[in-house]
C-alpha positions as a Markdown table, in Angstrom:
| # | Residue | x | y | z |
|---|---|---|---|---|
| 1 | Unk | 0.1 | 0.0 | 0.1 |
| 2 | Unk | 2.8 | 2.4 | 0.8 |
| 3 | Unk | 4.4 | 2.0 | -2.4 |
| 4 | Unk | 1.3 | 2.7 | -4.2 |
| 5 | Unk | 1.2 | 6.0 | -2.3 |
| 6 | Unk | 4.9 | 6.8 | -3.1 |
| 7 | Unk | 4.3 | 6.1 | -7.0 |
| 8 | Unk | 1.0 | 7.9 | -7.0 |
| 9 | Unk | 2.9 | 10.9 | -5.3 |
| 10 | Unk | 5.7 | 10.7 | -7.7 |
| 11 | Unk | 3.3 | 10.7 | -10.7 |
| 12 | Unk | 1.1 | 13.3 | -9.3 |
| 13 | Unk | 4.2 | 15.7 | -9.0 |
| 14 | Unk | 5.5 | 15.4 | -12.4 |
| 15 | Unk | 1.9 | 15.6 | -13.9 |
| 16 | Unk | 1.9 | 19.1 | -12.1 |
| 17 | Unk | 5.4 | 20.0 | -13.8 |
| 18 | Unk | 4.1 | 19.2 | -17.2 |
| 19 | Unk | 0.8 | 21.0 | -16.7 |
| 20 | Unk | 2.4 | 24.3 | -15.6 |
| 21 | Unk | 4.5 | 24.0 | -18.8 |
| 22 | Unk | 2.0 | 23.5 | -21.1 |
| 23 | Unk | 0.1 | 26.4 | -19.5 |
| 24 | Unk | 2.7 | 28.5 | -19.7 |
| 25 | Unk | 3.3 | 29.6 | -23.1 |
| 26 | Unk | 5.8 | 32.0 | -22.6 |
| 27 | Unk | 8.1 | 29.7 | -21.1 |
| 28 | Unk | 7.3 | 27.2 | -23.7 |
| 29 | Unk | 8.2 | 29.4 | -26.7 |
| 30 | Unk | 11.5 | 31.0 | -24.7 |
| 31 | Unk | 12.8 | 27.5 | -24.3 |
| 32 | Unk | 12.9 | 27.1 | -27.8 |
| 33 | Unk | 14.0 | 30.1 | -29.0 |
| 34 | Unk | 17.5 | 30.3 | -27.2 |
| 35 | Unk | 18.6 | 27.0 | -28.8 |
| 36 | Unk | 17.5 | 28.0 | -32.0 |
| 37 | Unk | 19.5 | 31.1 | -31.5 |
| 38 | Unk | 22.4 | 28.9 | -30.4 |
| 39 | Unk | 22.3 | 26.6 | -33.2 |
| 40 | Unk | 21.3 | 28.5 | -36.1 |
| 41 | Unk | 23.0 | 31.5 | -35.7 |
| 42 | Unk | 26.3 | 30.6 | -33.4 |
| 43 | Unk | 26.6 | 27.2 | -35.2 |
| 44 | Unk | 26.2 | 28.2 | -38.5 |
| 45 | Unk | 28.6 | 31.4 | -38.2 |
| 46 | Unk | 31.0 | 28.8 | -36.6 |
| 47 | Unk | 30.8 | 26.6 | -39.5 |
| 48 | Unk | 31.1 | 29.1 | -42.1 |
| 49 | Unk | 34.0 | 30.9 | -40.7 |
| 50 | Unk | 35.8 | 28.0 | -39.3 |
| 51 | Unk | 34.7 | 24.8 | -40.2 |
| 52 | Unk | 37.2 | 24.4 | -43.3 |
| 53 | Unk | 40.0 | 24.2 | -40.6 |
| 54 | Unk | 38.2 | 22.0 | -37.5 |
| 55 | Unk | 38.1 | 18.7 | -39.1 |
| 56 | Unk | 34.5 | 18.4 | -38.5 |
| 57 | Unk | 31.3 | 20.0 | -39.2 |
| 58 | Unk | 31.0 | 22.8 | -36.4 |
| 59 | Unk | 27.2 | 23.2 | -36.9 |
| 60 | Unk | 26.3 | 19.3 | -36.2 |
| 61 | Unk | 28.9 | 19.8 | -33.2 |
| 62 | Unk | 27.1 | 22.9 | -31.8 |
| 63 | Unk | 23.8 | 21.0 | -32.4 |
| 64 | Unk | 24.8 | 17.9 | -30.2 |
| 65 | Unk | 26.2 | 20.2 | -27.3 |
| 66 | Unk | 23.0 | 22.4 | -27.5 |
| 67 | Unk | 20.8 | 19.6 | -27.4 |
| 68 | Unk | 22.6 | 17.9 | -24.2 |
| 69 | Unk | 22.8 | 21.5 | -22.6 |
| 70 | Unk | 18.8 | 22.0 | -23.3 |
| 71 | Unk | 18.0 | 18.8 | -21.4 |
| 72 | Unk | 20.7 | 19.2 | -18.6 |
| 73 | Unk | 19.7 | 23.1 | -18.1 |
| 74 | Unk | 16.2 | 22.8 | -18.5 |
| 75 | Unk | 15.7 | 20.5 | -15.7 |
| 76 | Unk | 18.2 | 21.8 | -13.4 |
| 77 | Unk | 16.5 | 25.4 | -13.7 |
| 78 | Unk | 13.2 | 23.8 | -13.6 |
| 79 | Unk | 13.9 | 22.8 | -9.9 |
| 80 | Unk | 14.1 | 26.4 | -9.1 |
| 81 | Unk | 10.2 | 26.1 | -8.7 |
| 82 | Unk | 11.0 | 24.1 | -5.5 |
| 83 | Unk | 11.8 | 27.3 | -4.3 |
| 84 | Unk | 8.7 | 29.3 | -5.4 |
| 85 | Unk | 6.6 | 26.0 | -3.9 |
| 86 | Unk | 8.4 | 26.9 | -0.7 |
| 87 | Unk | 7.8 | 30.6 | -0.6 |
| 88 | Unk | 4.1 | 29.7 | -1.3 |
| 89 | Unk | 3.9 | 26.7 | 1.5 |
| 90 | Unk | 3.2 | 24.4 | -1.0 |
| 91 | Unk | 6.4 | 21.9 | -0.3 |
| 92 | Unk | 5.3 | 22.3 | 3.5 |
| 93 | Unk | 1.8 | 20.5 | 2.7 |
| 94 | Unk | 4.1 | 18.2 | 0.5 |
| 95 | Unk | 6.7 | 17.6 | 3.1 |
| 96 | Unk | 4.0 | 16.9 | 6.0 |
| 97 | Unk | 2.0 | 14.0 | 4.0 |
| 98 | Unk | 3.1 | 10.7 | 4.6 |
| 99 | Unk | 5.2 | 9.9 | 1.6 |
| 100 | Unk | 9.2 | 9.8 | 1.3 |
| 101 | Unk | 11.2 | 12.6 | 0.7 |
| 102 | Unk | 12.7 | 11.3 | -1.8 |
| 103 | Unk | 9.6 | 10.3 | -3.6 |
| 104 | Unk | 8.7 | 14.0 | -3.8 |
| 105 | Unk | 12.4 | 15.0 | -5.3 |
| 106 | Unk | 12.3 | 12.1 | -7.6 |
| 107 | Unk | 8.5 | 13.1 | -8.6 |
| 108 | Unk | 10.0 | 17.1 | -8.9 |
| 109 | Unk | 12.9 | 15.7 | -11.3 |
| 110 | Unk | 10.8 | 13.1 | -13.1 |
| 111 | Unk | 8.5 | 15.8 | -14.0 |
| 112 | Unk | 10.9 | 18.4 | -15.2 |
| 113 | Unk | 12.6 | 15.7 | -17.1 |
| 114 | Unk | 9.5 | 15.2 | -19.4 |
| 115 | Unk | 9.5 | 19.2 | -19.7 |
| 116 | Unk | 13.0 | 19.1 | -20.9 |
| 117 | Unk | 12.0 | 16.0 | -23.4 |
| 118 | Unk | 9.4 | 18.3 | -24.9 |
| 119 | Unk | 11.9 | 21.2 | -25.2 |
| 120 | Unk | 14.4 | 18.7 | -26.8 |
| 121 | Unk | 11.9 | 17.8 | -29.5 |
| 122 | Unk | 12.1 | 21.1 | -30.8 |
| 123 | Unk | 15.8 | 21.4 | -30.6 |
| 124 | Unk | 15.5 | 17.9 | -33.0 |
| 125 | Unk | 13.4 | 18.8 | -35.1 |
| 126 | Unk | 15.0 | 22.5 | -35.7 |
| 127 | Unk | 18.4 | 20.3 | -36.4 |
| 128 | Unk | 16.2 | 18.3 | -38.9 |
| 129 | Unk | 15.6 | 21.5 | -40.8 |
| 130 | Unk | 18.9 | 22.8 | -41.0 |
| 131 | Unk | 20.0 | 19.3 | -42.6 |
| 132 | Unk | 21.7 | 17.6 | -39.3 |
| 133 | Unk | 22.2 | 14.0 | -40.2 |
| 134 | Unk | 19.3 | 12.3 | -38.1 |
| 135 | Unk | 18.2 | 8.8 | -38.6 |
| 136 | Unk | 15.1 | 7.4 | -36.9 |
| 137 | Unk | 17.3 | 4.7 | -35.4 |
| 138 | Unk | 19.5 | 7.5 | -33.7 |
| 139 | Unk | 16.6 | 9.6 | -32.4 |
| 140 | Unk | 15.4 | 6.9 | -30.7 |
| 141 | Unk | 18.8 | 5.5 | -29.2 |
| 142 | Unk | 18.7 | 9.2 | -28.0 |
| 143 | Unk | 15.7 | 8.8 | -25.6 |
| 144 | Unk | 17.5 | 6.7 | -22.6 |
| 145 | Unk | 20.4 | 9.2 | -22.8 |
| 146 | Unk | 18.1 | 12.1 | -22.7 |
| 147 | Unk | 16.6 | 11.0 | -19.7 |
| 148 | Unk | 20.1 | 10.1 | -18.1 |
| 149 | Unk | 21.0 | 14.0 | -19.0 |
| 150 | Unk | 18.0 | 15.3 | -17.4 |
| 151 | Unk | 18.1 | 13.2 | -14.4 |
| 152 | Unk | 21.6 | 14.4 | -13.9 |
| 153 | Unk | 20.5 | 18.3 | -14.6 |
| 154 | Unk | 17.5 | 17.7 | -12.1 |
| 155 | Unk | 19.8 | 16.1 | -9.6 |
| 156 | Unk | 22.2 | 19.1 | -9.6 |
| 157 | Unk | 19.5 | 21.5 | -9.5 |
| 158 | Unk | 18.5 | 20.0 | -6.0 |
| 159 | Unk | 22.2 | 19.9 | -4.8 |
| 160 | Unk | 22.5 | 23.9 | -6.0 |
| 161 | Unk | 19.2 | 24.9 | -4.7 |
| 162 | Unk | 19.3 | 23.1 | -1.0 |
| 163 | Unk | 20.9 | 26.1 | 0.4 |
| 164 | Unk | 19.3 | 28.9 | -1.3 |
| 165 | Unk | 16.6 | 30.7 | 0.7 |
| 166 | Unk | 14.3 | 32.5 | -1.9 |
| 167 | Unk | 13.4 | 32.5 | -5.2 |
| 168 | Unk | 14.8 | 35.7 | -5.9 |
| 169 | Unk | 18.3 | 34.7 | -4.7 |
| 170 | Unk | 18.2 | 31.3 | -6.9 |
| 171 | Unk | 17.4 | 33.4 | -9.9 |
| 172 | Unk | 20.4 | 35.3 | -9.6 |
| 173 | Unk | 22.9 | 33.0 | -8.6 |
| 174 | Unk | 22.1 | 30.2 | -11.0 |
| 175 | Unk | 22.9 | 31.9 | -14.3 |
| 176 | Unk | 26.7 | 32.2 | -12.4 |
| 177 | Unk | 26.3 | 28.3 | -11.8 |
| 178 | Unk | 25.3 | 27.3 | -15.1 |
| 179 | Unk | 26.7 | 29.9 | -17.7 |
| 180 | Unk | 30.5 | 28.9 | -16.8 |
| 181 | Unk | 29.6 | 25.4 | -17.7 |
| 182 | Unk | 28.2 | 25.9 | -21.2 |
| 183 | Unk | 31.8 | 27.2 | -22.2 |
| 184 | Unk | 33.8 | 25.1 | -20.1 |
| 185 | Unk | 31.7 | 21.8 | -21.0 |
| 186 | Unk | 32.8 | 22.1 | -24.9 |
| 187 | Unk | 29.0 | 22.8 | -26.1 |
| 188 | Unk | 30.5 | 25.3 | -28.6 |
| 189 | Unk | 34.3 | 24.4 | -29.1 |
| 190 | Unk | 36.3 | 21.1 | -28.5 |
| 191 | Unk | 37.5 | 20.7 | -24.9 |
| 192 | Unk | 40.3 | 18.2 | -26.2 |
| 193 | Unk | 43.2 | 20.4 | -25.3 |
| 194 | Unk | 43.2 | 22.9 | -22.6 |
| 195 | Unk | 45.6 | 25.1 | -20.2 |
| 196 | Unk | 45.5 | 23.7 | -16.9 |
| 197 | Unk | 43.5 | 26.4 | -15.3 |
| 198 | Unk | 40.4 | 25.7 | -17.7 |
| 199 | Unk | 41.2 | 21.9 | -18.0 |
| 200 | Unk | 40.4 | 21.5 | -13.8 |
| 201 | Unk | 37.3 | 23.3 | -14.0 |
| 202 | Unk | 36.4 | 21.5 | -17.3 |
| 203 | Unk | 36.8 | 17.9 | -15.8 |
| 204 | Unk | 34.9 | 18.8 | -12.7 |
| 205 | Unk | 31.7 | 20.3 | -13.7 |
| 206 | Unk | 28.8 | 17.8 | -14.5 |
| 207 | Unk | 27.7 | 19.4 | -18.0 |
| 208 | Unk | 30.8 | 18.2 | -19.7 |
| 209 | Unk | 30.0 | 14.6 | -19.1 |
| 210 | Unk | 26.6 | 15.2 | -20.5 |
| 211 | Unk | 27.8 | 16.7 | -23.7 |
| 212 | Unk | 30.4 | 14.0 | -24.0 |
| 213 | Unk | 28.0 | 11.2 | -23.5 |
| 214 | Unk | 25.6 | 12.5 | -25.8 |
| 215 | Unk | 28.4 | 13.1 | -28.7 |
| 216 | Unk | 29.9 | 9.7 | -27.9 |
| 217 | Unk | 26.4 | 8.3 | -29.0 |
| 218 | Unk | 26.2 | 10.3 | -32.2 |
| 219 | Unk | 29.9 | 10.3 | -33.6 |
| 220 | Unk | 30.3 | 6.5 | -32.6 |
| 221 | Unk | 31.7 | 5.0 | -35.5 |
| 222 | Unk | 32.2 | 8.2 | -37.4 |
| 223 | Unk | 35.9 | 9.6 | -38.6 |
| 224 | Unk | 35.3 | 12.5 | -36.3 |
| 225 | Unk | 35.0 | 10.7 | -33.1 |
| 226 | Unk | 38.9 | 10.9 | -31.8 |
| 227 | Unk | 38.7 | 14.6 | -32.6 |
| 228 | Unk | 35.4 | 15.4 | -30.3 |
| 229 | Unk | 35.1 | 12.7 | -27.8 |
| 230 | Unk | 36.9 | 13.1 | -24.8 |
| 231 | Unk | 35.8 | 9.7 | -23.0 |
| 232 | Unk | 34.6 | 6.4 | -23.6 |
| 233 | Unk | 30.9 | 6.0 | -23.0 |
| 234 | Unk | 31.3 | 4.0 | -19.8 |
| 235 | Unk | 33.4 | 6.4 | -18.2 |
| 236 | Unk | 30.9 | 9.1 | -18.9 |
| 237 | Unk | 27.9 | 7.0 | -17.6 |
| 238 | Unk | 30.2 | 5.8 | -14.2 |
| 239 | Unk | 31.0 | 9.7 | -13.5 |
| 240 | Unk | 27.2 | 10.6 | -14.1 |
| 241 | Unk | 26.1 | 8.0 | -11.9 |
| 242 | Unk | 28.2 | 9.0 | -9.5 |
| 243 | Unk | 27.4 | 12.5 | -9.4 |
| 244 | Unk | 23.5 | 11.8 | -9.6 |
| 245 | Unk | 23.7 | 10.0 | -6.6 |
| 246 | Unk | 26.2 | 12.7 | -4.8 |
| 247 | Unk | 23.8 | 15.5 | -6.2 |
| 248 | Unk | 20.8 | 14.0 | -4.9 |
| 249 | Unk | 21.5 | 12.6 | -1.6 |
| 250 | Unk | 23.2 | 15.9 | -0.7 |
| 251 | Unk | 20.9 | 18.1 | -2.2 |
| 252 | Unk | 17.8 | 16.3 | -0.8 |
| 253 | Unk | 19.2 | 16.4 | 2.7 |
| 254 | Unk | 20.1 | 19.9 | 2.6 |
| 255 | Unk | 16.5 | 20.8 | 1.2 |
| 256 | Unk | 15.0 | 18.7 | 3.8 |
| 257 | Unk | 17.0 | 20.4 | 6.5 |
| 258 | Unk | 15.6 | 23.8 | 5.2 |
| 259 | Unk | 12.2 | 22.6 | 5.7 |
| 260 | Unk | 12.7 | 21.5 | 9.0 |
| 261 | Unk | 14.2 | 24.4 | 10.2 |
| 262 | Unk | 11.4 | 26.8 | 8.7 |
């Protein structure tokens, strides 16, 4: 009986986040605009100006990076709504209910993961319009990898927001956490060779492994693989699994502790 309650709680929280996205047309539109700008404008300009010297197609390279970034970042930033729920006392009602706190967090992550997947569909559709080589089989294999990336992003979001006291503070600090990762993770440029002061943070941040895992899948068996992919997919999966567990456990503990201390 308790297991049924936990599953129902997870499903309800996930459904709530998806419903909020579908009702918020502005967020839905904005979520498509920025990936389109990154791929269409930046990716195309990089390919036209530097593509001949790179040894691989920079538009495709940017597409794979932005797709991974969208999945990770959208889920992580979506967790900010937990702060909003806290300020509206909605989370207090959740946390006094007879269900596991981890079920509440997992439900939130699943909901934001589905939201991110909806956004990723738009990114893939735009990639097809631009002529990015994407087969049906490759798109299908993207699905489990995409959920792995969204779960990592959700756990990272919980970890970052665990000690934040207000949504205003979260909105101010979150860009400083996310934007450096976009450039250090190799979303727009290869990170194979870096000076030590950039190499260390590049290999510490979670987005690096999210981007590299997706690229490893896309470029598998292609000539460009060695030029682009940093680590074997199994290494990326192992690092992502370790980070997910760490972020989820510590982040949930911090968030629940803050709820108890209110």
